[in-house]
N, C-alpha and C positions, 0 to 999 in steps of 0.2 A: 504494499500500499504506499502511496506517495506520501512524502512529508507536507506539512501544511505550506511551508515556505522553503523553496529551494535553496540549498546551501552547500558549500564545500565541507568536507569533514575536519579541515583545518586551514589556518591562514597560509601555512606553508604550501599546501595543495592548490589552494586558490591562486597564490602568486606563480607557481610554477605554470600552472595552466595558462593564466592570463599573459605571461610572458611568451608562451608558444602561440597563443592567439594573435598577439600583436605582430609576431613574426610573419604569421601566415597573411594577416590582414594588409601588411605592408607590401605583400608580393601580389596582391590584387591586379589583374592584368588591365583593368581600364580606370580612368580618373573616376573617383567617387567621393561621396560626402557621408560622414556618420551622423546620424540623427537619433537623439534621444526623445522618444515620444511619452509624455506623461499619460498614465491611465489609472484607472481606479485600483488595478492590481499591481502597480509599480511601473517603473521606467523600462520601455522597450527600445532595445537598440535596433536601429534601422539603417542599412547602407543603401544610398541612392547610387545608382549608376545610370549612365546613358541619358538621352534627351530625345525630345520629340513631342508631337501633339497628340498622338493616339492615346487611348485609354491606358494607363500604366499597368505594369504587371507586378504582382506581389508573389513572392516565393517562400514557401514553407519547407524546411528541411526534413529528412528523416531523423528519427529519435536515435541518440540524444544529440544531434547535430545543432549547428548554428548557421547564421546567414553565409559564412564563408564556404558552406557546403557546395555553393554553386560556382565555385571559382573557375572550374574547367570550361564551363559553358557560357558564363556571363558575357564574354565579349560578344558572342553571336546573339544572345538574348537582347542586349542593351544597344544594338547597333542603330535602332530607328526608334527606340521608345524608352521612356523611363522604366526602370526596373528597381523594385524595392526587396531587399532580401532581409528576412527577420530572424533575429535571435529569440526565440521563443521563451517567454517566462516559464520558470520551473525546470528548465534545461540548463546545462553549462553555457555560459556565453558571457556577453557584456550587458545583457539585461539585468535589471535588479528588482526582483519580486518584493512587494511589501504587503500583499494580501493573498489568500489562497484562492486558487482556481478550484472550486468545490465540485464542479460538474461540467456537463457539455454546455449549458446554459452560461456559465462564467467564461468558459473558453471562447464562445461566440461573442459575448459582451467585451471580452478583451480585445478580440481581433477587430470588432466594429469601431471600438475607442481608437485603436491604430490608425485605421482607414481614415477616420474623423481628423486625428492628428496630422495626418499626411495631407489633408485637404482633397482626398480622393473620394468622390461621391460614388464612383463605380471603378471596379477594378477587374483585371484578368487574374483570378486567383488559381495559383497552382501548387500542388504539393507532392512531395516524393515520399513513398513508403508511409510512415506514420503521419507525416505531414500531408499525406492526402486524406487522412481521416480527419484532421484538424480543418482542411479546406471544405471537406464534404459536410462538415456540421455547420459551417457558414452557409453553404447552399441549402440546408434543410430550413434554416430559420431566416436567412437573409438574402434569398436569391436576387432581390431587388437591388442590391449593392454589388452584384457580380454581373459583368459584361460576358464572362465565361468561367467556366470551372473545369480544371484539368487535373487528373490523378494520374501520376506516373508510378507505375508498379506499387499499387496500393498495399499497406501493411496487412499481414495475414488475419487480423480480426476486423477489417473494414467491412467485409461482405459476408464473411462466415467465421465459425470458430476455428481458430488455428489447431493444427494437428498436435497431439502430445509429444510426437517425435520432435516437432519444430520448437515446442516449448521447452522441452528438455535440453536442446542445444543452446538455446539463450540462457537457460539456468546454468549449465555446466560452464558456458562461456563466461558467466558473471561471478563464478566461484573462483577466488584468488586469481584474478585476471592478469597473468602475466603477459609480457610481450609476446612470448612464443605461443600461448595459448590464444590470445587475440588473434595473432597473425593465422593460426590455424582457422578460427572462427571466421574471420573475414574472407579467407579463400573459400569457405563452404557457402557462405551467404553471398558473395559478390566474387566469384572466381575470374582471376586475372587482374584485378584491380591492385594496383601497387601504390602505396603511400610514401613520400618522402618523409625524412626523419622528423621534422618539426610538426608535420600532421600527426605522426605517431605519438609524439609528445602531447599533443592536443588531446588525442583519442584517449590514450592511457590516463591523462588528467581528468577527463569527463567522467570516468569510472568513479572518481573520488568525489563526486557532486551527488548530493542526495536529491533525487528527483521530486519534484512537486507538481507535475502534471498529471491529470487523471488518466489512467490507462485506456487504450484503445479497446472498444468492444463493438460487435456487429450492430449495424443499424437495421431497423425494422423495414418491412416492406413499405409501411406508411410513411415512415420518415424519408426513404428514397424517393417515393412518389411526391413529396412535398417539394423536391427540388424543380425549380422551373427555369433556371439558368441554362443556356447553353452548355452541355457537358460532354467531355471527352475522357475516356479512360484507356491508357495503354499498359498492357501486360507483357511479360517475358513469358514465353511459352515453357521455359525450362526452370522458371524460378522455384526456390525452395521456400520463400517468404510468404507465399500464399497459395492458394488453389485457383490457378488461372481459369480453369474450365468453369468452375461453379462462380466464381467472381464475374467473370464475363457474362455468364447467363443471367445472374441477378441484376447486373448493371442494364443489360438489354431489357429485361422484363419490367423493371421498376423505375429507372431513370428514364424519363419520357425523352424520346428522340435523341438518346445518348449515341455518340460515336464510341465504338468499342474496338479496339485493335489489339491483336495478340501477335507478337513478334516471334517467329520461330528461331531456334538455335541460340537464344540469349535468356537469361534470368534477371536476377534482382540487379545485376551489374549493368542493366540496359542503358542507363544514363551516361556511363562511362565506355560502354563497349561499342554502342551504335549512335553517338550523338548526330552523326550526319543524317540519320533518318528521323530520330526522336524530336530534335530542336526544330527543323524546318516544319515537321507536321504539328508541333505546339504552335509555332509562330503563324502558320497558315490558318490555323483554327482561330486563333486570337484575331487575325486580320479579318477573317470573315464575320466576325462579331464585334468589330470594334465600333467605338463611339468617339468621334473626335471632340477634344476639349476645345472650348472657345478660348 
């Protein structure tokens, strides 16, 4: 169960993590501005990249990541429009949580306050893995704020209950999370993905953060049917993070008019393995549902 307020287990752990964070942030491949958005739940760090007059993109990372998660694809995403990458409250990052996120309603309220703080009436909202679940919650309650909703390789509990074998892998990976054990877990979850040293420092540092974000759980048929924003869901056919057949079917059955693609020969590493397919697909979807700002 998540703590009420996210925090590191010690000041030393926090300092080491934030030092690595700042190194990675300094290597961001495009010009950017860091924004600290005040909300009822704490200060949310948002990085603004790119420029343009189209509806902005807001990106939510996989758990327990932060806005730097999108480093490898931000140049393509921000070429023609503003992109906001968020450090979620309750996960390790540069956001500072002051009040608990008790349930799904609080998650949505927090994100809507972030949109308001950015002055964004409508956004193209996209999430990866558990970030897809966070994005979907907004679609359920506030599709009016979304020009489009995109889920990239949704987490295992977004559309169905995760398999016990998958939960066991996550559990074992979290017990005494040594570098060697985490490398093995990463290769299982996202085969072929290789992190540089400062990223590994940040990953291992995040393990020493006590998470305070409610855990992902499957949404009901009624909740999915409440989403009225244009929606796209992309799965990797070989993913170990979810059941792509069941997830794709539920998305087609209950997300009205949703575009659902399943990419063969790739799994949860989809964002890094085939960005030349995924990113243009996402941007084309956003362009088709864009609203130009005055």
